[in-house]
C-alpha positions as CSV (number, residue, x, y, z in Angstrom):
1,M,53.9,87.5,15.2
2,S,55.1,89.0,12.0
3,S,58.2,91.3,11.9
4,A,56.0,94.3,11.1
5,F,54.1,93.8,14.3
6,G,57.3,93.4,16.3
7,I,59.0,96.4,14.8
8,A,56.0,98.7,15.3
9,L,55.5,97.5,18.9
10,S,59.2,98.1,19.6
11,A,58.8,101.6,18.2
12,I,55.7,102.3,20.3
13,R,57.5,101.1,23.5
14,A,60.4,103.4,22.6
15,L,58.0,106.3,22.0
16,F,56.5,105.8,25.5
17,T,60.0,106.1,26.9
18,R,60.5,109.3,24.9
19,L,57.1,110.6,26.2
20,D,58.1,109.9,29.8
21,V,61.4,111.7,29.4
22,T,59.7,114.7,27.8
23,A,57.2,114.8,30.6
24,N,60.0,114.7,33.2
25,N,61.8,117.5,31.5
26,T,58.7,119.6,31.3
27,A,57.8,119.0,34.9
28,N,61.2,120.1,36.0
29,A,61.6,123.1,33.7
30,N,61.4,125.5,36.7
31,T,63.6,123.5,39.0
32,D,66.9,125.3,39.5
33,G,69.9,123.2,38.6
34,F,67.9,120.5,36.8
35,K,69.6,119.0,33.7
36,K,67.3,117.8,30.9
37,S,67.5,114.3,29.4
38,R,67.5,113.4,25.8
39,V,66.2,110.2,24.2
40,D,68.0,108.8,21.1
41,L,66.2,106.2,19.0
42,Q,68.3,103.8,16.9
43,E,67.6,100.9,14.7
44,A,68.1,97.6,16.5
45,A,69.0,94.4,14.7
46,P,67.2,92.3,13.4
47,G,64.4,94.8,13.6
48,G,63.0,97.2,16.1
49,V,64.1,100.3,18.0
50,K,66.8,100.7,20.7
51,V,66.4,103.5,23.2
52,T,69.3,105.4,24.7
53,I,68.7,108.1,27.4
54,S,71.4,110.6,28.2
55,T,71.7,113.7,30.3
56,V,72.4,117.0,28.6
57,D,75.0,118.9,30.7
58,T,74.6,122.4,29.2
59,P,74.4,125.1,31.8
60,G,71.2,127.0,32.6
61,S,71.0,130.7,33.1
62,P,72.8,132.0,36.2
63,V,70.6,133.1,39.1
64,P,72.1,135.7,41.5
65,P,72.6,134.4,45.0
66,A,69.9,135.0,47.7
67,D,70.6,137.1,50.7
68,G,73.4,135.6,52.8
69,E,74.5,133.2,50.1
70,T,77.7,133.6,48.0
71,V,77.2,130.8,45.4
72,Y,75.4,131.5,42.1
73,Q,72.7,129.0,41.2
74,E,71.6,128.2,37.7
75,T,68.2,127.5,36.2
76,S,67.3,124.3,34.5
77,N,68.5,123.9,30.9
78,V,65.1,122.8,29.7
79,S,63.6,124.6,26.7
80,L,59.9,124.3,26.6
81,E,59.8,125.1,22.9
82,E,62.1,122.1,22.3
83,E,60.0,119.9,24.5
84,M,56.8,120.9,22.5
85,V,58.5,120.0,19.2
86,N,59.5,116.6,20.7
87,L,55.8,116.0,21.7
88,I,54.6,116.8,18.2
89,I,57.2,114.5,16.6
90,T,56.3,111.8,19.1
91,Q,52.6,112.2,18.3
92,Y,53.1,111.8,14.5
93,T,55.5,108.9,15.1
94,F,52.9,107.1,17.3
95,S,50.3,107.7,14.6
96,A,52.5,106.2,11.8
97,N,53.3,103.1,13.9
98,L,49.6,102.6,14.7
99,K,48.8,102.8,11.0
100,T,51.5,100.2,10.4
101,L,49.9,97.9,13.0
102,K,46.5,98.4,11.4
103,A,47.8,97.6,7.9
104,E,49.6,94.5,9.1
105,E,46.4,93.4,10.9
106,E,44.4,93.8,7.7
107,L,47.0,91.9,5.7
108,Q,46.9,89.0,8.2
109,K,43.1,89.0,8.1
110,S,43.1,88.9,4.3
111,L,45.6,86.0,4.3
112,L,43.5,84.1,6.7
113,D,40.4,84.7,4.6
114,I,42.1,83.4,1.5
115,K,43.4,80.3,3.4
116,V,40.0,79.4,4.9
C-alpha cells in the first residue's frame, strides 16, 4: 500500500471519530449538565492522522431549581451552530480524502498498465 493510501485512510478513520463525537454532542444538546467533547486532529509521523478527544468544561446556562430543590442545574454547553460547522468541515474533508484515494488508485492503475 502506498503512503498516499495509508495517509488518506488514516484521515478517514479520524473523520469517523470526529463524526461520532459530533453526533454524541448533538444528541445530548438538551441534556442538562452534559459537557461536549472536542476532537483534535494532528499529523502523526511518519504519515497519517492522530486523534485526541477532550471534554470541554465550560459551564452551560444556569437553570433555576425545581420546586423543593435548592441546587441550580445547568444546561449542556453544546452549541448546535458549532456542531453544524463541524459537520460541514467533516463533509468537505471526507470528500478531499476520497479524491486523494481515487487519484492514487488511478496512478497505481496507470503504473500497472505501463508495466504490463
